[in-house]
N, C-alpha and C positions, 0 to 999 in steps of 0.2 A: 820235382817241380810241379807235377800235375796235382799232387796233393796240396801244394801251396795255392795253386790257382783254384782248386776246388774249394779250399777253405775260404779264400777271398770271395769266390762266387757265392758260397753259402752265406757269408757275412753280408755281402751286397744284397742278396735275396732277402735276408732278415731285415736289413735296413729299408728295403723297398716295401716290405710288408708293414713295417712300422710307419713309414711315410704314408702308405695307403690308409692305414688306420687313423693317423693324425689328420690326414686330408679329409677323411670321411667325418671325423669329429668336427673339424673346422667347417665343413659344409653344413653339418647339422647345426652347429652354433650360429653360422651365418643365416640359416633358415629361421632359427629361433629369434635371432636379432631382427630379421626383417618382419617377422610376425609381431614382435613386441613394438617395432617402429610403427606398424600399421595400427596397432591398438592405441599407441600413444597419440597418433595423429587423429584417430577417431575420437578419443577422449578429449583431445585439445579442441576439436571442432565442436563437440558437445558443450564443452566449457564456454567457448565463444558464443554459441547459441544461447546458453543459459544466461551469460552476462548480458547479452543483447536483450533477452526477454526481461531480465531483472531491471535493466535500464528503462525499458518501455513501461514496465509496471511502476517504477519509481516516478517517471514522468506523469503517468496517468494518476497516480496517487497525489502528486503535487498539484495537478490540475483540479482534481476533485476536492482536495483540501482547500485550495484557493477559492473554489466555488462555494464550498461549505462555509468558509469564513465570510464571504460576501453575503451569502444567504442569511447567516446568523446575524451579521451586522444590520442587514436590511430588516430582519425580523425584530431585532432589538429596537431599531428606530421606530418601526411600526408599533411595537408594544409601548414604547415610550409615548408616541403620539396618542395612542388609545388611552393611556393613563392620564395624559393631559386633558384629553377630551372628556374622559370620565370625571375628572376633577371639576372641569367647567360645568358639566351637566349636573353633578352633585351640588355644586354651589348654586346653580340656577334653580335646581329643585328645592333646595333649602330656602332660597329667596322666595320662590313661588309659594311654598308652604307658609312662610311668614306673611306674605301678601294675602294669601287665601284666608289665613286665620284673622288677620287684621280686617279684611273685607267682611268676614263672617261676624266678627265682633261689632263692626260698624253697622251691619245689617240688623243684628239683634238689638243694638242700641237704638237704631231708627225705628224698628218695630215696637220696641218698648216705649219710646216716646210717643209713637202714633197711638198706641193703645192706652196711653196714660200711665203706664207702669215702667218707670225708668229702671233699667237693669243695673 
């Protein structure tokens, strides 16, 4: 009977060693899992921060794009106004040239009549 008890004791000792080995592996796996969980949480926080920064940049871009559109519209309006003014000034200049030529022709005509040589 002692041999039977000894064999059972040896078997239980072997199972305890297996249990200790499995328990150690489980502890290592749990440690690895905790480390991975921390890495995941860190990456998740970085992702949240990046999304927030991206949202801020998108808002800033939209603001600047809106300002750019308003500035472009204002510049287009100013350019159109300048073109209209330039057209008016050009017409006025042409009219003044015609008036000046007519006045010059009249002056030459008057001078010609005054000197007795009609032009």
